[in-house]
N, C-alpha and C positions, 0 to 999 in steps of 0.2 A: 441888175442885181441878181446874184445867184444865192438862193436860200435853201438851207436844210433845216431840220428841226432844231439843231444846235448852233449852226453857223450861218453867217451872211457875208458874202463878198460883194462889196458895193462901193460907190463913191460917197464920200462924206464931205459936207460943207462945214468949215470951221465956223463956230458960233460968232455972230455979229461980224461976218466977213464975207468977201466974195471969193475966198480961196477954197479949193476943193482938193481932196485927197482920195486915194484908192486904199481901201482897208478891209480887214476882216474883223467882224464882230462875233463875240461869243454871246449867244442869245439866252443862255441859262442863268444869267445873273441880272440883277436890276440894271436898267438903262442899257442893256445890250453892250457890254464893255468892249471897246475896240482893243484888240490884242495884237494887231499887226498893221503897219502903214507902209505902203510901197514908196511913196514919194514925200516922206516927212520933210525933207529939206528942199523940195521942189514943188511947191503947191502950184496948181493951175487955176486960172480964172474963168475958164469956159465950161459951162455945164454940158456942152455938146461934145466934149473931148472923147476920144476913142482909145480904148485900151487894146493893145495887140500883143500877142506872144509871137515873136519872130521865129523863123525856122531854126535859128541857132539857140533858141531858148530864152533870149533876152526879152524883157518886157519894155514896151514903148507906150507913152501916152502922147497923142497928137490931136491937134485941132486945125490941121492944114500946115502947121509948123511943129517942129519937134519941141515938146515941153518937158519930157522926161524919158530917159533911156537908161535902163539898168544893164549896162554893158561892162561893169567893172570886173567881171569874173572871167573874161575871155571865153573862148569856145569850150563848151562842155558837151560831150557826145549825147548826153541825155539829162534833161532836167525834168523832175517830176514834182507836181504839187498835188496834195490830197486835201480835200475838204470833206472830212468823214464824220459821221455820227457814230457814237459807241453803240455796239450791238449787244444785246443781252444773250 
């Protein structure tokens, strides 16, 4: 899990299920609302899965076998993700 004062990037387990997702939570609202989920249509069942950002910028979730691959966008020279807190 990666956490800032406003955001958390983590794995989330679906309630009453063995399914897991990778998501971002906004921590400044009640119950830390999930605002983004990477694998919404591709839940995984292994709590030991590994998230990797590949050299081409695509995201993969694996546990010895491919469970999720975000490769729908083709090759992009640079992908950037920011998890930022507002500064006063």
